[in-house]
C-alpha positions in Angstrom: -30.0 -15.3 4.5 -31.6 -11.7 4.1 -33.1 -10.4 1.0 -34.2 -6.8 0.0 -35.6 -5.3 -2.8 -34.5 -2.5 -5.4 -37.0 0.6 -5.3 -37.9 2.6 -8.4 -35.4 5.2 -7.5 -32.7 2.6 -7.3 -32.3 2.5 -3.5 -32.0 -0.7 -1.5 -32.4 -1.0 2.1 -29.6 -2.7 4.0 -31.1 -4.9 6.9 -30.4 -3.5 10.2 -28.7 -6.6 11.4 -25.9 -5.9 8.8 -25.7 -2.0 9.6 -25.4 -2.8 13.3 -22.8 -5.4 13.0 -20.6 -3.4 10.7 -21.2 0.1 12.6 -22.9 1.7 9.4 -24.6 4.8 10.7 -26.8 7.1 8.9 -25.1 9.3 6.3 -22.1 6.9 5.9 -20.8 7.0 2.3 -20.2 3.7 0.5 -18.3 2.8 -2.4 -19.8 0.5 -4.9 -17.5 -1.9 -6.7 -18.7 -3.9 -9.5 -17.7 -7.6 -8.9 -19.0 -9.0 -12.2 -21.6 -11.4 -10.7 -22.7 -8.7 -7.9 -21.8 -5.4 -6.2 -19.5 -5.0 -3.0 -20.3 -2.2 -0.9 -17.4 -0.7 1.2 -17.3 2.4 3.6 -15.6 5.5 2.0 -12.1 6.0 3.5 -11.3 9.4 4.7 -8.8 10.0 2.0 -8.8 9.4 -1.8 -6.8 6.4 -2.8 -3.3 6.8 -4.1 -0.5 4.9 -5.4 2.8 4.8 -4.3 4.1 6.7 -7.2 1.7 9.5 -6.4 3.2 9.9 -2.8 6.9 8.5 -3.1 9.1 11.5 -2.2 6.7 13.6 -0.5 8.2 13.3 2.9 11.9 14.2 2.4 14.5 12.7 4.6 17.8 14.3 4.7 19.8 12.0 7.3 22.0 8.9 6.6 20.1 6.3 5.0 18.7 3.3 7.4 20.0 -0.3 7.0 17.5 -3.1 6.8 19.4 -4.2 10.2 18.6 -0.6 11.6 15.1 -0.9 10.7 14.7 -4.6 12.1 16.5 -3.6 15.4 14.0 -0.4 15.7 11.2 -2.6 15.1 12.1 -5.3 17.6 12.7 -2.7 20.3 9.4 -1.0 19.6 7.4 -4.6 19.9 9.5 -5.2 23.2 8.4 -1.8 24.4 4.7 -2.4 23.4 4.6 -5.8 25.0 6.0 -4.3 28.2 3.4 -1.3 28.3 0.6 -3.5 27.3 -1.0 -3.1 31.0 
């Protein structure tokens, strides 16, 4: 187990082994999440988090609605194609 110290400025050094294993480079923005008994650090995503309600309907589709069978068939076809093209 690695340990580190909190500086007087509230800074913490993340040990190099962890930075390397997670590919965290200088300047990476981290999100700090309070877990009750500790903190979780996660890389900040490229976009703000949204809910389905915020984005539903943003891409208009004017064609005939696809049935679940149509969707399943298209997914199987794509999976077979990807399997054949895997090189």
